[in-house]
C-alpha positions as CSV (number, residue, x, y, z in Angstrom):
1,M,0.2,5.5,9.5
2,A,3.0,2.9,9.6
3,R,4.8,4.5,12.1
4,E,1.7,5.0,14.4
5,A,1.1,1.2,13.8
6,E,4.3,0.2,14.8
7,D,4.2,2.4,18.0
8,W,0.6,1.4,19.0
9,A,2.1,-2.3,17.9
10,K,5.1,-2.3,20.4
11,H,2.9,-3.0,23.4
12,G,1.0,-5.7,21.7
13,Q,0.7,-9.5,20.7
14,D,3.2,-11.1,18.0
15,A,0.6,-11.1,15.0
16,D,0.0,-7.2,16.2
17,R,3.8,-6.5,16.0
18,A,4.4,-8.7,12.7
19,C,1.6,-6.8,11.1
20,A,2.7,-3.4,11.8
21,R,6.4,-4.2,10.7
22,L,5.0,-5.4,7.9
23,L,3.3,-2.4,7.1
24,A,6.0,-0.4,8.1
25,L,8.3,-2.1,5.5
26,S,6.1,-2.3,2.6
27,S,5.0,1.5,2.8
28,D,8.9,2.6,3.0
29,L,9.5,-0.3,0.0
30,T,6.2,1.6,-2.1
31,L,7.9,5.2,-1.2
32,R,11.4,4.2,-2.0
33,C,10.0,3.0,-5.7
34,C,7.9,6.4,-5.8
35,Q,11.0,8.8,-5.7
36,P,12.5,7.7,-8.7
37,A,8.7,7.6,-11.0
38,F,8.5,11.2,-9.0
39,T,11.9,12.1,-10.3
40,T,10.9,10.8,-14.1
41,A,8.0,12.6,-13.6
42,F,9.5,16.1,-13.2
43,E,11.7,16.1,-15.1
44,M,9.7,15.6,-18.5
45,L,8.5,18.8,-17.4
46,D,12.3,20.5,-17.5
47,D,11.6,20.6,-21.5
48,L,7.9,22.0,-22.4
49,W,8.6,21.7,-26.1
50,R,10.3,18.3,-26.0
51,L,7.0,17.0,-23.7
52,L,4.8,17.9,-26.3
53,H,6.9,16.9,-29.3
54,R,7.0,13.5,-27.7
55,W,3.3,13.7,-26.7
56,R,2.5,14.1,-30.4
57,V,4.6,11.4,-31.9
58,A,4.3,9.0,-29.0
59,P,1.8,9.8,-26.2
60,E,2.4,6.0,-24.7
61,E,5.9,6.7,-23.8
62,I,5.0,9.9,-21.5
63,L,1.4,8.0,-20.3
64,G,3.4,5.4,-19.1
65,P,6.0,6.6,-17.0
66,L,3.6,9.1,-15.6
67,A,0.8,6.3,-14.2
68,R,3.7,4.9,-12.2
69,P,3.0,6.7,-9.1
70,E,-0.6,6.5,-9.2
71,W,0.2,2.3,-9.8
72,L,2.4,2.1,-7.0
73,L,0.3,4.3,-4.5
74,D,-2.8,2.5,-5.3
75,G,-4.5,0.7,-2.7
76,W,-2.4,2.5,0.0
77,E,-5.6,4.8,0.7
78,L,-8.0,2.2,1.6
79,I,-4.9,1.1,4.1
80,C,-4.4,4.4,5.4
81,G,-8.4,5.2,6.0
82,L,-8.7,1.4,7.4
83,W,-6.0,2.9,10.3
84,R,-7.9,6.3,10.4
85,G,-11.7,4.8,10.8
86,T,-10.7,2.1,13.2
87,D,-11.8,2.1,17.0
88,P,-8.3,2.1,19.1
89,A,-9.9,-0.6,21.1
90,Q,-10.2,-2.8,17.6
91,R,-6.4,-1.9,16.2
92,G,-5.5,-5.3,16.5
93,A,-8.0,-6.3,14.3
94,A,-7.4,-3.5,11.8
95,L,-3.7,-4.5,11.6
96,L,-4.3,-8.2,10.6
97,E,-6.6,-6.8,8.0
98,M,-4.8,-4.1,6.9
99,A,-1.7,-6.4,6.2
100,A,-3.5,-8.9,4.2
101,L,-4.4,-5.9,2.1
102,V,-1.0,-4.4,1.2
103,P,0.0,-4.0,-2.2
104,V,2.5,-6.4,-4.0
105,I,4.8,-4.5,-6.4
106,P,5.4,-6.5,-9.4
107,A,8.4,-7.6,-10.1
108,E,8.8,-5.1,-13.3
109,V,9.4,-2.2,-11.3
110,R,12.6,-3.3,-10.5
111,D,13.3,-2.0,-14.6
112,W,12.6,1.2,-13.8
113,V,13.9,1.8,-9.8
114,G,16.9,0.0,-10.2
115,F,16.6,-1.9,-7.4
116,D,14.7,-5.6,-7.0
117,L,12.8,-6.3,-3.4
118,V,10.0,-8.3,-4.5
119,G,11.3,-11.5,-2.5
120,E,11.5,-9.2,0.7
121,M,8.3,-8.4,0.7
122,H,6.9,-12.0,0.1
123,A,9.3,-12.8,2.8
124,H,7.6,-10.6,5.3
125,R,4.2,-11.7,4.3
126,S,5.3,-16.0,4.7
127,G,3.6,-16.7,8.0
128,M,0.9,-13.6,7.9
129,S,-1.9,-16.2,6.8
130,R,-4.8,-17.5,8.9
131,L,-8.1,-19.4,8.2
132,V,-11.2,-17.8,8.9
133,R,-14.7,-18.1,8.0
134,L,-15.7,-16.2,5.3
135,N,-17.4,-12.1,6.5
136,H,-16.3,-13.3,10.2
137,D,-14.2,-11.1,12.1
138,W,-10.7,-12.8,12.7
139,K,-10.5,-12.2,16.5
140,T,-13.7,-12.7,17.7
141,G,-15.6,-14.5,15.4
142,R,-18.6,-12.4,14.8
143,L,-19.8,-11.9,10.9
144,M,-18.8,-8.2,9.4
145,D,-20.9,-6.4,7.7
146,L,-17.6,-5.9,5.1
147,T,-19.5,-3.8,2.4
148,A,-20.7,-1.4,4.9
149,R,-17.5,-0.7,6.4
150,N,-15.4,-0.8,3.2
151,E,-18.1,2.1,1.7
152,H,-17.5,3.8,4.8
153,L,-13.6,4.0,4.8
154,L,-13.7,5.2,1.1
155,A,-16.3,7.9,2.1
156,L,-13.6,8.8,4.6
157,C,-10.7,8.5,1.6
158,A,-12.4,10.9,-0.4
């Protein structure tokens, strides 16, 4: 999705390119964080007897690391659904909304992935904000029925 958005935005406006770049950088960062999270989860499966013993003694030691990938990926299904569900003529507006929905990776992630790129994410977000009236399309100014649209997107993601 992020690569498609970047390709689409190459011929768009500056805002389109900035939003697509934010999506690409953020998705890359999320995937970099997911790699050690998945590695930790899969390593637990190497010794099932030890895993079962640890589960009885301290289940939180297992549940915490296993929840990390889901925690990191939370929110991306809506962003991907928005891209897939948007008419190509409306992709510029969708990119701005998608960029606003990019999940921020909390600082404590650096404790279990070995790097800290949270500041970089914030730097890429700077200059992206814009004032618009509540429930109005940023580009056309028309009132939007966000609830119906978001419910439709959630159905696509299911």
